[in-house]
C-alpha positions in Angstrom: 24.3 -8.5 -13.9 21.0 -9.7 -12.3 18.0 -7.8 -13.7 15.0 -7.4 -11.5 11.6 -5.8 -12.3 10.0 -3.9 -9.3 6.6 -2.4 -9.0 5.3 0.2 -6.6 2.9 3.0 -6.2 4.2 6.4 -7.7 4.0 8.0 -4.2 6.3 9.5 -1.6 6.8 6.3 0.3 8.9 4.9 -2.6 11.2 7.8 -3.1 14.0 5.7 -1.5 13.8 3.2 -4.4 13.7 6.0 -7.0 16.7 7.7 -5.5 18.7 4.4 -5.3 17.9 3.8 -9.0 18.8 7.4 -10.0 22.1 7.3 -8.1 23.2 3.9 -9.5 23.3 2.3 -6.1 21.9 -1.1 -7.2 24.5 -1.4 -10.1 27.1 -1.3 -7.3 25.9 -4.6 -6.0 25.6 -5.9 -9.7 21.8 -5.7 -9.9 20.0 -3.8 -12.7 16.6 -2.6 -11.4 13.7 -1.6 -13.7 11.0 0.2 -11.8 7.4 0.2 -12.8 4.9 2.8 -11.5 1.7 1.0 -10.5 -0.9 3.7 -9.8 -3.5 1.0 -9.4 -1.9 0.0 -6.1 -1.7 -3.4 -4.5 -4.3 -5.0 -6.7 -2.3 -4.0 -9.8 0.9 -5.3 -8.2 -0.6 -8.7 -7.3 -1.7 -9.0 -10.9 1.8 -8.1 -12.0 3.3 -10.8 -9.8 0.9 -13.3 -11.1 1.5 -12.7 -14.8 5.3 -12.2 -14.1 5.4 -8.7 -15.5 7.2 -7.8 -12.2 9.5 -9.9 -10.0 9.2 -7.8 -6.8 6.5 -5.5 -5.4 6.4 -2.9 -2.7 2.8 -3.3 -1.5 0.3 -3.3 1.3 0.6 -5.9 4.0 -3.0 -6.9 4.1 -3.3 -7.0 0.3 -0.3 -9.4 -0.3 -1.3 -11.5 2.6 -4.7 -12.1 1.2 -3.3 -12.7 -2.3 -0.8 -15.3 -1.1 -3.4 -17.1 1.0 -5.6 -17.1 -2.1 -2.9 -18.8 -4.0 -0.5 -16.3 -5.4 3.0 -17.8 -5.8 4.9 -15.2 -3.9 6.8 -14.8 -0.6 7.1 -11.8 1.8 10.7 -10.8 2.2 10.5 -8.1 4.8 8.5 -5.1 6.0 9.2 -1.9 4.0 7.5 0.7 6.2 6.9 -0.2 9.9 4.6 2.7 10.6 0.8 2.4 9.8 -0.9 3.9 6.7 -3.4 6.7 7.2 -6.2 6.3 4.7 -8.3 9.3 4.1 -12.1 8.8 3.7 -13.4 10.9 0.9 -16.9 11.8 -0.4 -18.2 13.9 -3.2 -17.8 17.6 -2.7 -21.6 18.1 -2.6 -22.3 15.0 -0.5 -24.7 15.3 2.5 -22.4 12.7 4.3 -20.2 14.5 6.8 -19.0 11.6 9.1 -17.8 8.1 8.3 -20.6 6.6 10.5 -23.0 7.7 7.8 -21.5 5.4 5.2 -23.3 2.2 6.1 -24.7 0.4 3.1 -23.1 3.1 0.8 -21.0 2.3 -2.3 -17.3 2.5 -2.2 -14.9 3.2 -5.1 -12.0 0.8 -5.0 -9.0 0.4 -7.3 -9.4 -3.5 -7.4 -10.8 -6.2 -5.3 -8.1 -7.2 -2.7 -6.5 -3.8 -2.9 -6.1 -1.6 0.1 -8.9 0.7 -0.9 -11.1 -2.4 -0.8 -9.8 -4.1 2.4 -9.8 -1.0 4.5 -13.5 -0.6 4.1 -13.9 -3.8 6.1 -11.7 -2.2 8.9 -14.1 0.7 8.8 -17.1 -1.5 8.8 -15.9 -3.3 11.9 -15.3 0.0 13.7 -18.9 1.0 13.1 -20.5 -2.5 13.3 -21.8 -2.4 9.8 -23.1 -5.5 8.1 -20.2 -6.4 5.8 -22.7 -8.4 3.6 -24.2 -5.0 2.6 -20.9 -3.4 1.5 -21.0 -2.6 -2.2 -18.1 -1.5 -4.5 -17.3 0.1 -7.8 -13.9 -1.0 -9.2 -12.3 2.1 -10.7 -8.6 1.3 -11.3 -6.7 4.0 -9.4 -6.8 7.3 -7.5 -8.1 9.2 -10.6 -10.8 6.6 -11.1 -11.8 7.1 -7.6 -12.0 10.8 -7.9 -14.0 10.4 -11.1 -16.4 8.1 -9.4 -17.0 10.7 -6.7 -17.4 13.6 -9.1 -19.9 11.6 -11.3 -21.9 10.1 -8.5 -20.7 6.5 -9.2 -19.6 6.1 -5.6 -20.4 7.5 -2.2 -16.9 7.2 -0.8 -13.3 6.4 -1.7 -10.4 5.5 0.5 -6.9 6.4 -0.4 -3.6 7.5 1.4 -4.6 10.9 2.8 -1.4 12.9 1.9 -1.6 11.8 -1.8 -5.3 12.9 -1.9 -4.7 16.1 0.0 -4.0 18.4 -3.1 -7.4 17.2 -4.6 -9.2 18.0 -1.3 -7.7 21.5 -1.4 -8.9 21.9 -5.0 -12.3 21.0 -3.7 -12.4 17.8 -6.0 -13.7 15.9 -2.9 -14.3 16.3 0.9 -12.2 14.6 3.5 -14.4 13.4 6.4 -12.1 11.1 8.4 -9.4 8.5 8.2 -8.7 4.8 8.7 -5.4 3.8 10.2 -4.0 0.3 9.5 -3.6 -1.7 12.7 -0.2 -3.1 11.5 2.9 -2.0 9.6 1.6 -0.8 6.2 4.1 -1.8 3.5 6.0 -5.0 2.8 8.5 -6.2 0.1 7.4 -9.4 -1.7 8.8 -11.4 -4.6 7.6 -14.1 -6.9 8.3 -17.5 -5.5 10.9 -18.5 -8.0 12.8 -15.3 -7.6 12.6 -15.8 -3.8 14.1 -19.2 -4.2 16.8 -18.5 -6.8 17.9 -14.9 -6.0 18.1 -14.8 -2.2 21.5 -13.2 -2.0 20.6 -10.5 -4.5 17.3 -9.8 -2.9 19.0 -9.4 0.6 21.6 -7.0 -0.8 18.9 -4.9 -2.7 16.8 -4.6 0.4 19.8 -3.4 2.4 20.5 -0.8 -0.3 16.9 0.5 0.0 17.0 0.6 3.8 20.2 2.6 3.8 18.9 5.1 1.3 15.6 5.5 3.3 17.6 6.2 6.4 19.6 8.9 4.7 16.3 10.3 3.3 14.8 10.4 6.8 17.8 12.3 8.1 18.2 14.6 5.2 17.5 18.2 6.3 16.3 19.0 2.8 14.0 16.0 2.6 10.9 18.1 3.0 11.8 20.3 0.1 12.7 17.4 -2.1 9.6 15.4 -1.4 7.4 18.5 -1.7 8.9 19.4 -5.1 8.8 15.9 -6.5 5.3 14.9 -5.5 3.6 18.3 -5.6 2.7 18.3 -1.8 2.6 21.2 0.6 5.7 21.3 2.8 3.7 21.3 6.0 2.0 18.0 4.9 5.3 16.5 4.0 6.8 17.3 7.3 3.9 15.8 9.1 4.0 12.7 6.9 7.8 12.3 7.3 7.6 12.6 11.0 4.9 9.8 11.1 6.7 7.5 8.7 9.3 4.9 9.7 11.0 2.8 7.1 12.1 -0.7 8.4 15.7 -1.2 9.2 15.6 -4.9 10.2 15.1 -8.3 8.6 13.2 -9.5 11.8 9.5 -10.1 11.0 7.1 -10.0 13.9 4.6 -12.7 13.2 2.1 -11.1 15.6 1.3 -8.5 12.9 0.5 -11.1 10.3 -1.5 -13.0 12.8 -3.6 -9.8 13.2 -3.9 -9.5 9.4 -5.0 -13.1 9.0 -7.5 -12.8 11.9 -9.0 -9.6 10.2 -9.2 -11.4 6.8 -10.9 -14.3 8.4 -13.5 -12.2 10.4 -14.3 -10.3 7.3 -14.7 -13.5 5.4 -12.1 -12.5 2.8 -10.2 -15.8 3.2 -11.4 -19.2 4.1 -11.4 -20.2 7.8 -8.3 -22.4 8.2 -5.6 -23.0 10.6 -3.5 -19.7 11.0 -0.3 -21.6 11.5 -0.5 -23.1 8.1 -1.4 -19.7 6.7 1.9 -18.2 8.2 4.0 -21.0 6.6 2.6 -19.8 3.2 3.7 -16.2 3.5 7.5 -16.6 4.1 
């Protein structure tokens, strides 16, 4: 039996993986899956791929693209979620800042450099024409580090998936002042290069199992109740999130999305200026 170590955030997006493991669906294709929750997000998963503590990661499109272009020996297998991610912009509960436009030259809490919480600040900077050279960051590890940074005046703002943070907003741990929507499909599945080269058949079968389970979840009339109970989210929020979320159901990868990601990374000076066609060859 093939054994594969997979990492992903412990959030509602990855419930299809958890259900497939729980229901023994991977064993039916002769694959034993070990799942690792990675609350530090994409930055933590990139590190896991680098040090080989995981074989496969379910992570943000822009984060893995930057990591591979920076030299991470990994390949993108497919999109996982075709819809965009809606990042909440959060500030301390007593902050005088009421709109995202007031965050120029402020300090952002981020999980890690190269993570989504880091990269999305550049999307917001572009939107408001901020000087990206004046962006400053405090690396805090995960969502709880971000909330701590806000509560203890170690950061002026913190970006994280808005439905995950919604319970903390309702408990008045922070204020929600806006959102940043990714301009591309938000999650991909990536594997370490040697796994990609030597386990292609197993990887294809594994992805098909997850896609099928995701479709079943999407069509499950009890999905809202299940997700609400499992992730401690209000049912109304879960329904909105589920309506907005589309898990991928195809192997086809539209390169236009990655061209957009690469263009963003170049303009934000987050990767070296090079030929985009060579960049694309590195990703797949």
